[in-house]
C-alpha positions in Angstrom: 72.5 91.2 106.4 73.7 94.8 106.9 72.7 97.8 105.0 75.0 100.0 107.2 72.0 100.8 109.4 73.6 99.3 112.5 74.8 101.6 115.4 77.8 101.4 117.6 77.9 102.3 121.3 81.1 103.9 121.6 80.7 106.6 118.8 79.7 110.1 119.8 77.8 109.8 116.2 77.3 106.5 115.2 78.1 105.3 111.7 74.2 104.6 111.0 73.3 108.2 112.1 76.0 109.8 110.0 75.0 107.6 107.1 71.3 108.8 107.4 72.3 112.2 107.9 74.3 112.6 104.6 71.8 110.5 102.6 68.5 112.2 103.7 66.4 113.8 101.0 67.8 117.1 99.9 71.4 116.1 100.7 74.3 115.8 98.0 74.3 112.0 98.7 70.5 111.6 98.9 69.4 108.0 98.1 66.2 107.1 96.1 65.0 103.6 94.6 65.4 102.8 90.9 64.5 99.6 89.3 67.1 98.3 87.0 67.1 95.2 84.8 64.1 94.2 86.8 65.5 94.6 90.3 65.1 97.4 92.9 68.3 99.1 94.0 69.1 102.2 96.3 70.9 104.8 94.0 72.3 108.0 94.4 69.7 110.8 93.3 72.4 113.2 92.0 74.8 110.8 90.7 75.7 111.9 87.0 73.8 110.0 84.4 76.5 108.8 82.5 80.5 109.0 82.6 80.1 110.9 79.3 78.2 113.7 81.5 80.8 113.5 84.2 83.5 113.9 81.7 81.7 117.1 80.3 81.0 118.5 83.7 85.0 118.2 84.5 85.9 120.0 81.1 84.3 123.1 82.6 87.2 123.4 85.0 89.1 124.7 81.9 92.7 125.5 82.3 93.1 124.1 85.9 95.8 121.4 86.1 94.4 117.9 85.9 97.2 115.5 84.8 100.8 115.7 85.9 102.9 113.1 84.0 106.7 113.5 84.4 107.4 116.9 83.0 103.9 116.9 81.3 100.9 119.1 82.5 97.6 118.7 81.2 94.7 120.7 81.9 91.0 119.8 82.2 90.4 121.4 78.9 93.3 119.6 77.2 91.9 116.4 78.2 88.7 117.4 77.0 89.8 118.3 73.9 91.7 115.4 73.1 89.1 112.9 74.3 86.2 114.8 72.2 88.4 114.7 69.0 89.1 111.1 69.5 85.2 110.5 69.7 85.0 112.3 66.7 87.7 110.0 64.9 86.3 107.0 66.1 82.8 107.7 64.8 83.8 109.4 61.4 87.1 107.4 60.4 86.4 104.0 62.2 82.9 103.7 61.9 82.3 103.2 65.5 78.5 103.1 66.9 77.0 102.9 70.1 78.0 99.5 72.0 81.2 98.7 69.9 84.1 97.7 72.0 87.4 99.7 71.8 90.3 98.4 73.6 93.0 100.3 75.5 96.3 98.3 75.6 99.1 100.6 77.2 101.0 101.6 80.2 99.9 104.6 82.4 100.1 107.6 80.0 97.7 110.6 79.9 96.4 109.1 76.4 95.0 106.2 78.4 93.0 108.8 80.1 92.0 110.6 76.9 91.3 107.4 75.3 89.0 106.4 78.1 87.0 109.9 77.4 87.1 109.4 73.8 85.6 105.8 73.6 82.9 106.7 76.4 82.1 109.9 74.4 81.3 108.0 71.4 79.1 105.6 73.1 81.3 103.0 72.7 82.4 100.5 75.4 86.3 100.8 76.8 87.9 97.8 77.4 91.3 98.1 79.4 93.4 95.3 78.6 96.4 94.2 81.3 99.4 95.8 80.1 101.6 93.1 81.7 99.8 90.4 79.7 101.7 88.6 77.0 100.9 88.2 73.3 98.5 85.2 73.9 96.9 86.9 76.6 96.2 90.2 74.7 95.0 88.3 71.7 92.7 86.5 74.0 91.2 89.9 75.3 91.0 91.4 71.8 89.1 88.4 70.4 87.0 87.8 73.4 85.7 91.3 73.7 85.1 91.5 69.5 86.8 94.9 69.5 86.9 96.9 66.4 89.9 99.3 67.5 92.8 99.0 69.5 94.6 102.1 71.0 97.9 100.8 71.9 101.6 101.8 73.0 104.5 100.8 71.0 105.3 97.9 73.5 101.8 96.4 73.4 101.5 96.9 69.5 104.5 94.8 69.2 102.7 92.0 71.3 99.7 92.2 69.3 101.0 92.7 65.8 100.4 89.5 64.4 96.9 89.1 65.7 96.1 92.6 64.6 97.2 91.9 61.0 95.4 88.3 61.1 92.1 89.7 62.1 92.6 92.9 60.2 91.8 95.1 63.4 93.0 98.8 62.9 95.2 100.3 65.8 96.0 103.8 67.0 99.6 104.0 68.2 100.2 106.6 71.1 103.7 107.9 71.8 105.1 106.9 68.5 108.1 109.3 68.6 107.7 109.7 65.1 107.7 106.1 64.3 105.2 103.4 63.6 106.1 100.7 66.1 105.6 97.1 64.5 105.7 97.1 60.7 103.7 93.9 60.4 100.7 94.8 62.7 98.3 96.1 59.5 96.5 99.2 59.8 98.3 101.5 62.2 97.7 105.3 62.6 99.5 107.7 65.1 97.3 109.3 67.8 98.5 112.9 66.8 97.2 112.2 63.2 93.8 110.7 64.2 92.9 113.3 66.8 92.5 116.6 65.1 92.5 119.3 67.7 89.5 121.4 68.0 87.0 118.9 66.8 83.9 118.9 68.8 82.6 116.3 70.7 79.9 114.0 68.5 76.0 113.9 69.9 75.7 110.5 71.3 72.5 109.5 73.1 73.7 107.2 76.1 71.5 106.0 78.5 72.8 105.3 82.3 72.5 101.4 81.9 74.2 101.3 78.6 77.3 99.5 78.9 80.7 101.6 79.8 83.5 99.4 80.1 84.6 95.8 80.1 87.5 95.1 82.6 89.1 91.8 82.4 89.7 89.9 86.0 91.4 87.0 86.4 89.5 84.0 87.6 89.8 80.6 88.8 88.9 78.8 85.7 91.7 79.6 83.1 91.2 82.7 80.8 90.3 86.1 82.5 86.7 86.9 82.3 85.3 90.4 81.0 83.4 92.1 83.9 80.8 94.3 82.0 79.9 97.6 83.9 77.1 100.2 83.1 77.4 103.9 83.1 75.2 103.9 86.4 77.3 101.0 88.0 80.7 103.3 87.8 78.7 106.6 89.0 76.9 105.2 91.9 80.2 103.5 92.8 82.0 106.6 92.8 79.3 108.7 94.8 79.6 105.7 97.2 83.3 106.3 97.8 82.7 110.3 98.2 79.4 109.8 100.6 81.8 107.3 102.8 84.3 110.1 103.0 81.6 112.4 104.0 80.1 110.1 106.7 83.9 109.8 107.9 84.4 113.6 108.3 81.1 113.8 110.1 82.0 111.4 112.6 85.3 112.7 112.9 84.1 116.2 113.6 81.5 114.8 116.1 84.4 112.8 118.0 86.7 116.0 117.8 83.9 118.4 119.3 83.3 115.8 122.2 86.9 115.2 122.8 88.9 117.3 125.5 90.9 120.1 123.8 94.4 118.2 124.5 93.1 115.0 122.8 91.9 116.9 119.5 95.0 116.4 117.7 94.8 112.7 118.3 91.6 111.9 116.4 90.8 112.0 112.7 89.5 110.0 109.8 89.4 110.3 106.0 88.9 108.3 103.1 89.5 108.7 99.4 87.2 111.7 98.6 86.7 115.3 99.3 86.6 116.0 102.9 88.9 117.5 105.6 89.6 115.8 108.8 90.8 117.1 111.9 94.4 116.4 110.9 94.1 117.9 107.6 95.8 121.0 106.0 94.5 123.2 103.4 96.4 121.6 100.5 93.7 121.0 97.6 92.6 117.5 97.2 94.9 115.5 94.6 95.7 111.8 94.0 98.8 110.2 93.1 98.5 107.1 90.7 100.5 104.4 91.8 98.7 101.4 90.4 97.9 100.4 86.7 94.7 102.1 85.1 93.8 99.0 83.7 93.2 97.8 87.5 89.5 98.8 88.7 91.1 100.6 91.7 93.1 102.9 89.4 90.3 103.2 87.0 87.3 104.0 89.1 88.1 105.6 92.7 91.3 107.3 91.4 91.1 108.3 87.8 87.2 108.6 87.6 87.1 110.0 91.2 89.8 112.7 90.1 87.4 113.6 87.2 84.4 113.8 89.3 85.9 115.7 92.3 87.9 118.1 89.9 91.2 117.1 91.6 94.7 117.0 90.2 96.1 113.4 89.2 99.8 112.8 89.5 100.7 109.7 87.3 103.9 107.9 87.9 105.6 106.1 85.0 106.1 103.0 87.3 106.3 102.3 90.9 109.5 103.7 92.7 109.0 104.8 96.3 111.6 107.3 96.4 110.2 108.8 93.2 106.7 108.6 94.9 107.8 110.5 97.9 109.5 113.2 95.7 106.0 113.5 93.9 104.1 113.8 97.2 106.2 116.5 98.4 106.3 118.3 95.0 102.6 118.1 94.2 101.5 118.4 97.9 99.6 115.1 97.3 96.8 114.4 99.9 95.5 111.0 98.6 97.9 108.0 98.3 95.7 104.9 97.1 97.7 101.5 96.6 98.2 98.0 97.5 99.6 97.5 101.2 102.9 96.7 99.7 103.2 100.1 98.2 102.7 101.6 101.7 105.1 99.4 103.3 107.6 100.3 100.5 107.1 103.9 101.5 107.8 103.6 105.1 110.8 101.4 104.2 112.4 103.7 101.6 115.7 105.2 102.7 114.7 108.4 101.6 111.7 108.6 103.7 112.8 111.3 105.9 114.2 113.5 103.3 110.7 114.3 101.8 107.9 116.3 103.2 104.7 114.0 103.2 102.7 116.4 105.8 99.9 117.1 102.9 98.7 113.5 103.0 95.4 113.2 104.4 94.8 109.4 103.6 97.1 106.5 103.1 95.4 103.4 102.1 93.9 101.3 99.1 93.1 97.6 98.9 93.8 94.5 96.7 95.0 92.7 99.9 94.7 93.1 103.5 97.2 95.3 105.5 99.0 93.8 108.6 97.6 95.3 112.0 101.2 96.6 112.6 101.0 98.4 109.2 98.0 100.2 110.1 99.3 101.5 113.6 102.6 102.4 111.6 100.8 104.5 109.2 99.0 106.4 111.6 102.1 107.0 113.7 104.3 107.8 111.0 102.5 110.3 108.9 102.1 114.0 110.2 98.3 114.2 109.2 97.6 111.1 107.2 95.2 108.5 108.3 95.3 104.8 107.2 92.4 103.2 105.2 91.3 100.3 103.6 88.8 99.3 101.0 87.3 95.8 100.0 86.0 96.0 96.5 86.2 93.7 93.4 86.2 94.5 89.7 82.7 93.0 89.8 81.7 96.0 92.3 83.5 98.7 90.4 85.8 98.8 93.1 83.4 100.0 95.8 82.8 97.8 98.9 83.1 98.2 102.9 85.7 100.8 103.8 87.7 101.2 106.8 89.6 104.1 108.1 90.6 106.4 111.0 89.9 105.3 114.6 87.7 102.7 113.4 90.4 101.1 111.5 93.0 101.4 114.5 90.3 99.9 116.7 89.5 97.1 114.3 92.8 96.6 112.0 91.7 93.3 110.8 88.3 94.5 109.6 87.6 95.9 105.9 85.0 97.9 107.6 81.3 99.0 106.4 79.6 100.4 103.2 77.2 103.1 102.9 73.6 102.1 102.4 73.5 102.2 98.8 75.2 98.8 99.1 74.0 95.7 101.2 76.3 93.0 102.4 75.4 89.6 103.9 77.0 86.2 104.7 75.7 83.0 103.3 76.1 79.5 103.9 76.5 76.8 101.0 72.8 76.3 100.7 72.5 80.1 100.1 71.0 80.8 103.6 71.8 84.0 105.3 73.9 83.6 108.4 73.8 85.5 111.8 76.6 87.8 113.1 80.0 86.6 113.6 79.3 83.2 111.4 81.8 82.6 108.8 80.3 82.0 105.2 80.4 83.5 101.7 80.3 87.2 101.5 77.8 88.7 99.1 77.1 92.2 97.7 74.2 93.8 96.3 73.7 97.4 94.7 73.4 99.2 91.8 77.4 99.4 91.5 77.5 95.7 90.5 78.5 94.5 86.9 75.7 93.4 84.7 77.5 90.3 83.6 80.6 88.3 82.4 81.0 88.9 78.6 80.2 86.2 76.4 80.0 83.8 79.6 76.3 83.3 80.8 77.5 80.2 82.8 79.9 82.2 84.7 77.4 85.0 85.3 74.9 82.7 86.4 77.3 81.2 89.0 78.5 84.5 90.2 74.9 85.9 90.9 72.3 84.6 93.5 68.9 86.4 93.2 70.7 89.6 92.1 73.6 89.2 94.9 77.2 88.8 93.8 78.9 85.9 95.4 82.5 87.1 96.2 84.0 83.9 96.4 85.6 85.1 99.7 84.9 83.7 103.1 84.1 85.9 106.0 81.9 87.3 108.8 80.0 90.3 109.8 80.1 91.5 113.4 77.3 92.7 115.4 78.2 96.3 114.5 78.2 95.6 110.6 82.1 95.5 110.4 83.0 93.0 107.7 86.1 90.7 108.1 87.5 88.8 105.2 89.3 85.5 106.4 89.6 83.3 103.6 89.0 82.6 99.9 86.7 80.3 98.4 88.2 80.9 94.9 91.2 79.2 93.8 93.1 82.6 93.3 96.5 84.2 94.5 96.6 87.9 95.4 100.0 89.0 94.6 100.6 92.9 95.3 96.9 93.3 94.4 97.2 91.4 91.3 94.9 88.3 91.1 96.1 85.3 89.7 94.0 82.5 88.8 95.9 79.3 89.8 94.3 77.0 87.4 95.8 79.1 84.8 99.2 78.7 86.0 99.0 75.1 86.3 97.9 74.5 82.9 101.1 76.6 81.8 103.5 74.1 84.1 101.4 71.2 82.9 102.5 71.8 79.4 106.1 70.6 80.1 107.0 67.3 79.1 108.6 66.5 82.5 105.6 67.4 84.7 103.1 64.7 85.8 100.9 67.0 88.0 101.2 70.4 90.0 99.6 72.3 92.5 99.7 76.3 92.3 99.0 78.4 95.6 99.9 81.2 97.5 102.1 81.7 100.5 102.2 84.7 102.8 104.7 87.3 102.1 105.5 90.2 104.3 105.6 92.7 101.7 103.4 91.0 98.8 100.6 89.8 100.7 101.2 86.6 98.9 103.6 85.0 96.7 102.8 82.6 94.0 104.1 79.0 94.8 104.0 75.5 93.2 104.8 71.9 94.1 105.6 69.6 91.1 105.4 65.9 90.8 107.5 64.8 87.9 106.7 61.8 85.5 108.5 58.7 86.4 112.2 58.9 85.1 111.8 62.5 84.1 113.2 65.6 85.7 113.1 69.4 85.5 115.0 72.2 87.5 113.0 75.1 89.0 115.0 77.4 86.6 113.9 75.5 83.7 110.2 75.6 84.7 110.5 79.6 85.5 111.7 79.9 81.8 109.1 77.8 80.6 106.0 79.7 82.4 107.6 82.9 81.5 107.4 82.4 77.9 103.4 81.6 78.2 102.3 84.0 81.0 102.8 87.4 82.2 106.0 87.7 84.4 103.8 88.3 87.7 102.2 84.8 87.1 105.4 83.0 87.3 105.9 80.9 90.6 108.7 82.5 92.7 108.6 79.4 95.0 108.8 76.0 93.2 109.3 72.7 95.2 109.2 69.3 94.0 107.5 66.2 95.4 108.9 62.5 95.4 105.6 61.1 95.4 101.9 62.1 93.9 100.6 65.1 95.4 97.9 64.6 98.3 94.3 64.1 97.3 90.6 64.2 98.8 88.6 61.4 98.7 87.1 63.3 95.5 90.3 63.2 93.9 90.8 66.7 94.6 94.5 67.9 95.2 94.9 69.1 98.7 96.7 72.3 98.3 95.9 73.5 101.7 98.1 70.5 103.3 100.9 71.5 100.9 100.6 75.1 101.6 100.7 74.6 105.2 103.6 72.2 105.2 105.7 74.8 103.3 105.0 77.5 105.6 105.7 75.6 108.5 109.1 74.6 107.0 110.0 78.3 106.0 109.0 79.2 109.5 111.4 76.7 111.1 114.3 77.9 108.9 113.6 81.8 109.6 
């Protein structure tokens, strides 16, 4: 087990010494112990007690730019006023009480963020739903969470209209442009009519261990699971990100101070956070939001992080690399957080050299592994930016081992190390901890873990072992504490950072009358990390085309869950002695066949 106390021999200041320095008593990131639900954790002494408290602190920044969305600019005060007025309306007009669930179902808009502020300030639980979900998936999230109100944009309202009307759930419509969206959705009010500017925030007593959010995460057993995170989970995850950035800066300075003067420009390290490094310039910290806010990465380290750090957040309407480069130059963006495919998209963009990207300090993210060559290319291409990667989950509020700067260049296949708030270990199938460099299942322990899966006690019990979260990922930890993720125990595909449960897709394909059996799995993809593939065996005498299956799945599931590679077998799919389909054999065969053709 590593709790970030191991030393390396090649660093001027070891990772352990830097962690000890920044988490010592009296420091910003001082650690103490707290008992939470019967378990003892290392927690940050100075973490905001709740997200609501953090939002209130951010409001004090007043007219300072906070959100930039196309041609709109919202100050910290603007966001606070809108969020506080929404909180008051949820309580007074919709009867929301502490612990009630309120859904956010929309694409990335400023109102997504003000809705989060309003819901949390009201003491309710924010339930962001995947904006890419279809009608059935959105209906599942609505009913599973037991939400009492839905805050929605027009597109999602159309998809949810029938369910809202049937269940008599009121909706608040954003960006209505004067219209009311679906006419058959029942009780729908416009956001601008509900939110009365200047209405003060209600006084609600919120405890650090009260539930704050339910983020749905795709699993391997069909429907998505609602991961319930408390205020303490989120605020400790945030401080862990910032602590890790400060550790990186301290080590960078130590390395730069010890390096010959001619070498100083060649070193540097930075993460998502507030520090400067040897290569950074004076541009104030700012994020560009390239990923959906319903993803834990967009929600926690980026959006919540911008609140906590008081930084500008530039929102993209949709991912488009040329537009991202334009915004990076125009807004002097310092932090780029996305999946590796987005970083590659930037570098491959024909317009790359037209734009000034010198303000960038950190180019990283997570959601999938980055190819070592991409890591080197980032370091060599951006004038001041350093590559970074993080290994977090919805269940860890996005925080986990991180790797960046010179560590990342030296170990590009590692996801790095955590700060001491979090502990990481690798276990065998019996739950025994394994020694360094031995592959097993990666497990996490810390106050940033979720409390449970909503309404799924069996799934919760399966995910936790004596308080440790079982990641479902296979990997190892080396003698210096670096974590290496090498495979997945879970039957899941990660396409461009989006988790896809194979069983859910298999179930949709199996509904086709011609299908006898099907195996869904991931294939390596240069840009996406993985692409979704399937092999189908049809019933004797029946046939179906790939195009028909694509349409069939597209009618039932979100577009990103539709396989892009569909193959057919003339015989039943290979099985183990226990009767399980051997997907690895199919995947390996297809991988070899594609390699032979290319």
